[in-house]
Backbone as CSV, one residue per row, in Angstrom:
resi,resn,N_x,N_y,N_z,CA_x,CA_y,CA_z,C_x,C_y,C_z
1,MET,0.863,-1.107,0.163,0.133,0.097,0.146,1.015,1.109,-0.001
2,LEU,0.371,2.333,-0.850,1.246,3.347,-0.903,1.017,4.282,0.249
3,SER,2.111,5.173,0.925,1.698,6.003,1.805,0.883,7.423,1.081
4,SER,0.444,8.413,1.879,-0.241,9.540,1.654,0.694,10.159,0.342
5,GLN,1.940,10.322,1.109,3.026,11.043,0.335,3.057,10.723,-0.963
6,GLN,3.207,9.393,-1.228,3.509,8.425,-2.363,1.950,8.847,-3.542
7,VAL,1.064,8.516,-2.824,-0.185,8.695,-3.626,-0.338,10.210,-4.392
8,LEU,0.063,11.343,-3.490,0.211,12.587,-3.884,1.244,12.845,-4.864
9,ASP,2.361,12.033,-4.514,3.595,12.261,-5.756,3.020,11.809,-7.160
10,ARG,2.523,10.789,-7.092,2.062,9.859,-8.018,1.028,10.457,-9.144
11,TYR,-0.026,10.880,-8.435,-1.281,11.416,-9.037,-1.301,12.987,-9.184
12,PHE,-0.587,13.537,-8.488,-1.112,14.973,-8.429,-0.922,15.757,-9.716
13,PRO,0.123,15.292,-10.644,0.179,16.192,-12.166,-1.127,15.650,-12.778
14,GLU,-1.385,14.367,-12.771,-2.751,13.915,-13.464,-4.046,14.750,-12.865
15,VAL,-4.188,14.807,-11.536,-5.175,15.332,-10.897,-5.459,16.960,-11.341
16,ARG,-4.260,17.529,-11.117,-4.157,19.088,-11.416,-4.737,19.182,-12.744
17,ALA,-4.105,18.719,-13.696,-4.770,18.759,-15.354,-6.339,18.468,-15.331
18,TRP,-6.837,17.409,-14.790,-8.101,17.189,-14.568,-8.865,18.795,-13.967
19,LEU,-8.297,19.158,-13.057,-9.184,20.246,-12.422,-8.833,21.406,-13.117
20,ILE,-7.913,21.838,-13.776,-7.834,22.702,-14.727,-8.712,22.466,-15.774
21,GLN,-8.760,21.317,-16.418,-9.709,21.127,-17.637,-11.216,21.292,-17.158
22,THR,-11.483,21.065,-15.786,-12.875,21.240,-15.399,-12.795,22.587,-15.216
23,ALA,-12.180,23.296,-14.899,-12.350,24.721,-14.551,-12.461,25.387,-16.033
24,ALA,-11.859,25.144,-17.096,-12.020,25.598,-18.360,-13.226,25.292,-19.027
25,VAL,-13.888,24.211,-18.582,-15.218,23.690,-18.926,-16.345,24.728,-18.280
26,MET,-16.167,24.962,-17.156,-17.129,25.792,-16.210,-17.119,27.156,-16.732
27,ASP,-15.829,27.565,-17.106,-15.590,29.068,-17.932,-16.212,29.235,-18.995
28,ARG,-16.281,27.926,-19.784,-16.854,28.105,-21.078,-18.296,28.157,-21.250
29,LEU,-18.900,27.566,-19.931,-20.300,27.474,-19.698,-20.604,28.775,-19.397
30,ASP,-19.885,29.342,-18.546,-20.273,30.743,-17.930,-20.301,31.782,-19.154
31,ARG,-19.316,31.657,-20.268,-19.232,32.489,-21.076,-20.102,32.265,-22.569
32,ALA,-20.747,31.121,-22.410,-21.464,30.561,-23.601,-22.795,31.377,-23.679
33,ALA,-23.251,31.256,-25.007,-24.536,32.039,-25.189,-25.714,31.387,-24.664
34,GLY,-26.504,32.101,-23.614,-27.580,31.216,-23.033,-27.086,30.839,-21.551
35,SER,-25.621,30.940,-21.387,-24.911,30.393,-20.013,-25.585,29.245,-19.550
36,PRO,-25.055,28.715,-18.384,-25.837,27.499,-17.893,-27.035,28.156,-17.035
37,HIS,-27.358,29.225,-16.670,-28.443,29.753,-16.114,-29.356,29.684,-16.904
38,ALA,-29.477,29.416,-18.334,-30.467,29.280,-19.235,-31.161,27.944,-19.102
39,VAL,-30.286,26.926,-18.732,-30.675,25.611,-18.560,-30.646,25.048,-17.335
40,PRO,-31.014,25.650,-16.570,-30.737,25.557,-14.572,-31.291,23.854,-14.505
41,GLU,-32.495,23.488,-15.259,-32.927,22.403,-14.988,-32.307,21.000,-15.872
42,ASP,-31.220,21.232,-16.304,-30.513,20.313,-17.065,-29.813,19.301,-16.167
43,GLU,-30.203,18.372,-16.200,-29.786,17.241,-15.022,-28.341,16.927,-15.281
44,ARG,-27.519,16.991,-16.377,-26.228,16.983,-16.385,-25.500,18.127,-15.491
45,LEU,-26.094,19.404,-15.613,-25.426,20.373,-14.815,-25.678,20.132,-13.407
46,ILE,-26.852,19.506,-13.174,-27.189,19.367,-11.573,-26.288,18.228,-11.097
47,GLN,-26.100,16.964,-11.984,-25.121,16.263,-11.614,-23.545,16.644,-11.381
48,PHE,-23.177,17.610,-12.150,-21.863,17.944,-12.502,-21.797,18.590,-10.990
49,TYR,-22.755,19.629,-10.637,-22.601,20.677,-9.441,-22.441,19.754,-8.224
50,LYS,-23.371,18.594,-8.142,-23.666,17.761,-7.039,-22.088,17.332,-7.096
51,SER,-21.387,16.687,-7.979,-20.345,15.963,-8.071,-19.203,16.844,-7.469
52,LEU,-19.228,18.110,-7.774,-18.201,19.248,-7.113,-18.464,19.255,-5.801
53,GLU,-19.710,19.244,-5.221,-19.836,19.329,-3.669,-19.512,18.202,-3.233
54,VAL,-19.571,16.935,-3.493,-18.748,15.746,-2.981,-17.245,15.836,-3.151
55,LEU,-16.343,16.482,-4.311,-15.398,16.586,-4.347,-14.618,17.362,-3.290
56,ALA,-15.514,18.520,-2.919,-15.157,19.708,-2.048,-15.096,19.132,-0.573
57,SER,-16.079,18.089,-0.185,-16.277,17.487,1.024,-14.838,17.249,1.969
58,ASN,-14.829,17.641,2.774,-13.508,17.403,3.833,-13.540,16.239,4.462
59,ASP,-14.681,15.496,4.490,-14.972,14.132,5.096,-13.956,13.123,4.738
60,HIS,-13.112,12.583,5.315,-11.962,11.692,4.879,-12.798,10.304,4.646
61,GLU,-13.794,10.065,5.283,-14.416,8.800,5.171,-15.651,8.991,4.180
62,ALA,-15.739,9.992,3.200,-16.603,10.337,2.492,-16.953,9.039,1.125
63,ASP,-16.177,8.275,0.797,-16.164,7.499,-0.014,-16.712,7.948,-1.519
64,ARG,-15.981,9.130,-1.991,-16.173,10.091,-2.839,-16.778,9.323,-4.109
65,ALA,-15.729,8.390,-4.846,-15.951,7.670,-5.880,-17.175,7.264,-6.110
66,LYS,-17.730,6.469,-4.897,-18.987,5.672,-4.929,-20.054,6.935,-4.776
67,LYS,-19.945,7.786,-4.373,-21.170,8.933,-4.131,-21.221,9.254,-5.635
68,ILE,-20.108,9.894,-6.026,-20.155,10.523,-7.683,-20.612,9.306,-8.687
69,GLN,-20.401,8.296,-8.504,-20.782,7.206,-9.446,-22.521,7.013,-9.278
70,MET,-22.812,7.031,-8.043,-24.174,6.860,-7.747,-25.086,8.577,-8.278
71,ILE,-24.332,9.579,-8.156,-25.016,10.808,-8.664,-25.092,10.478,-10.178
72,PHE,-24.195,10.068,-10.982,-24.400,9.834,-12.459,-25.052,8.437,-12.666
73,SER,-25.394,7.788,-11.840,-25.978,6.441,-12.132,-27.763,6.980,-12.385
74,ASP,-28.102,5.978,-13.293,-29.546,5.972,-13.458,-30.593,5.205,-12.433
75,GLN,-30.983,6.021,-11.707,-31.806,5.548,-10.626,-33.134,5.425,-10.883
76,THR,-33.843,5.346,-12.068,-35.215,5.152,-12.177,-35.392,3.836,-12.111
77,PRO,-36.699,3.606,-11.827,-36.987,1.745,-11.729,-36.919,1.399,-12.898
78,ALA,-36.457,0.068,-12.977,-36.662,-0.616,-14.039,-37.887,-0.900,-14.459
79,PRO,-38.566,-0.764,-15.696,-39.588,-1.096,-16.209,-40.276,-2.501,-15.873
80,SER,-41.416,-2.570,-15.440,-42.063,-4.072,-14.973,-42.286,-4.881,-16.178
81,ARG,-42.178,-6.204,-16.051,-42.294,-7.031,-17.040,-43.523,-7.756,-16.657
82,ASP,-44.428,-7.122,-17.321,-45.846,-7.962,-17.061,-46.144,-8.719,-18.270
């Protein structure tokens, strides 16, 4: 098992790039014609912002990956097979 320092050393450059890319997409949304405020009920934006809240959590027992996976999962009931 890797130490916290080893995990940080190994993954920091990749995570930094992902965060910069995510920020760039958010900037594009803000500048886009119709801005995200024009589509506030778009489920994808709702999922996106909920995921950011999970990532920002300081709860070290948060199981963030599972929570985010559930945010993006289709939770509608399966159709009945009558």
